[in-house]
C-alpha positions, 0 to 999 in steps of 0.5 A: 948822433942818434935820431932826433925825437920830434914832437910839438904838435905835433907837430912833430916827427917820430923819433925813429924817423929823422934828424929834424934840425940836428945836423950830425956834423959840424958845419962851416958857416960863412961867418961865426954864428955869434955875428948872426946873433948880433946882426939879428939883435941889431935888426930887432932893435932897429925895427923897434925904433922905427915903430916907436918913431913912426907912431901910428903910421904902423896902422897903415900896414893893417889893410888887406887887398883882394886878389884878382883870382877867379871866384868859385861857387859855394857848391864847388867849395863845399864839394872840395871840403867834403872830398878833403874830409874823406881823404883825411878820414881814409888816411887816418884809418889807413895809418891805423891798419898799416900800423896794426898789420904792417912792419913795425919798422918805422922806416918801412911802414908808411903810417909814421911818415903819413901821420906825423910828417904829412898830416901834422907838419904839412897840415900846420904849415899849409894853415900858415899859408892858406888859412884854417883848412882843417876847420872844414876838412877835418876827418870827423865830419863823416862820423858825426853830423856837422851841426851836431850840438851834443847832449850837454852844454860845454862847461866854460871852466873847461875851456881849451884844457882838453886840447892842451892836455892832448897836445902835451901828451902827444909831445911827451910820447914822441919825445920820451918814449920809443915810438913804433908804427904799432904804438902809433896805431894804438895811439890813433885809435885812442885819440879818435875815440877820445875826440869822437866822445868829446864831440858826441858829448858837447857838440862838433863845433864846440869841441873843434873850437876847444877840445881837438888839439889839431883844430886848435893848433892849425887855427893858431898857425892859420892866424899867421897866414897872408891869405884869407878866404872870404865869401861874397854877397852872391855866395861865391868865394874869393881870396884876399891877402894881408900881411903875415901875422896881421890877423893876430891883432884880433886874437883875444885869449879869453881862457887861461888854457888858451894862454898856456897853449900858446906858451906850451907850443913855444916852450916845447919846441925850444925845449926839444932843441935844448935837449940836443945841446951839450949843456943840457946833457952835462947838467944831468949826466955829468952831475956837476953838483954831485947830487946824483952821485950822492943819491945813487952811490956812483956817477950816473954815467957808470950806472946808466940803466939804473939812472935812466928812468929818473932821467926820463922823469926829469925830462917830463917834469921839465917839459911840463914846467917849461910853459910856466917858466915862459909865463913867469918871464913874460909876466915879469917883463909886462910888470916892468913895462907897467911900472915904467908907464904907471899903467893901472890895468890888471895883469890879467888884461895885459896878458890876454892882450899881449900874449898873442904877440908870442904866437909868431915866435912860437910858429917860427920856432916850430918852423925852423926846427922841423921844416926840413923834415918835409924835404928829408922824410916827407919826400919819402912818402913817394916811395912808401906808397909803393910798399905801405905795409913794409912787406917788400911790395913795389906797387908803383915802382918807387919803393924806398931805396934806403937813401934820403931823397933830399940832402940839405945844404946846412949853411943854407938851412942855417941862413933860412933859420936866422931869417925866420927867427928874426921875422918872427920876433920883428912881427912880435914887436910889431904886434905888441906895439899895436896893442900898446897903442890901443892901451896907452894914452900916447905913442910915447907911453906906448913905446916906453911900455914896450922897452922891457918887451924889446929886451925880452925879444932880444933874449928870445932871439939870442937864445933861440939862435944859440939853441939852433946853432949848437948842432952846427957846432958838432 
């Protein structure tokens, strides 16, 4: 199987680097994967029933506790943040230098692994554990004053569109266009210039809130973290622990671009998995309806070079419309819930309140599709630091030997994916139920309004596991 192209924010890995969640060979699972799907759906329905019957008891899960870890003085925290920012600025510049001057082989140049795997993937998953580290350790703090307010007031209508458009562009580039270290270096130069211009124009704080894609992305992952940093009245910092995903109850999506950002993260990851299925391949290249054969005068597989550009255009269109399809489906099931309860609240309000419940699904989809890259490709960073330019160096005696440092047990990976997918959907059901308890006048009406949402989660669970299972089936 050709190497996987991974994207989503960036989420993503470079196409010439790794197989991501594609396994290459059929895997013998302990039982048919259909039984995994049925079991997951049953667990999802059971969790809904427990929430519905438990009423407001679920509110007891909303508390948090402070961990008995030592507290640290604020000056230590500030120094660590400055060191982290300096490290990531140096890493960004190093990726540009190695990309421009080093080998153009993605397997030998360090910049592809350092940026896409260590920074993009590792940074997202670190946020999911310890919170929004990027807020204070972003690489821009040494290029512009931390409290720079910009020369213009940020327009409200612009919202999060800059972050969403940058995210979509990065995903499209990684999915559909052959990436190389040199192209990545040029991309990083453009990315840096664009975001520095945005911060200079509208202010560092505002741009990091709404315009810088990694800041917005990592903040979304951080909302799922069980650990939170808090500052005492004496200025010292400590940690407190909460349920994973619990902070999403406080997330309010005030701008349409925020909604689309959540939907795009979900749809782009699912779309990336769908591209590996035979169904996706056959719809276009087998031309079951004869549309392409009639248009080009021959079967598309026989004139591949001629049809290939049209296929890329078709893929880009599908990626762009994918969040709109999810939005349409979500609105439909929200409307069904409103009809069941006779709720008169606007669809705009319901969307803002219920869309955060999709964040756990988007996050676990991303995690299940790409986390193996941290072990398969990410561990190669140890060898790449010995020869970062791909010039044949062996500075630390750990140069790449050509072998993967870690070969996963595919059946074990599949089991972990099932658990993660189920956990994300159960969290989504819980979050939606929390919102319903606030919006409806009784626990019975809250449960009734969530019946269509339960059906939607069943669909998402089944389709998500089906997509993940296709590479296992060969």
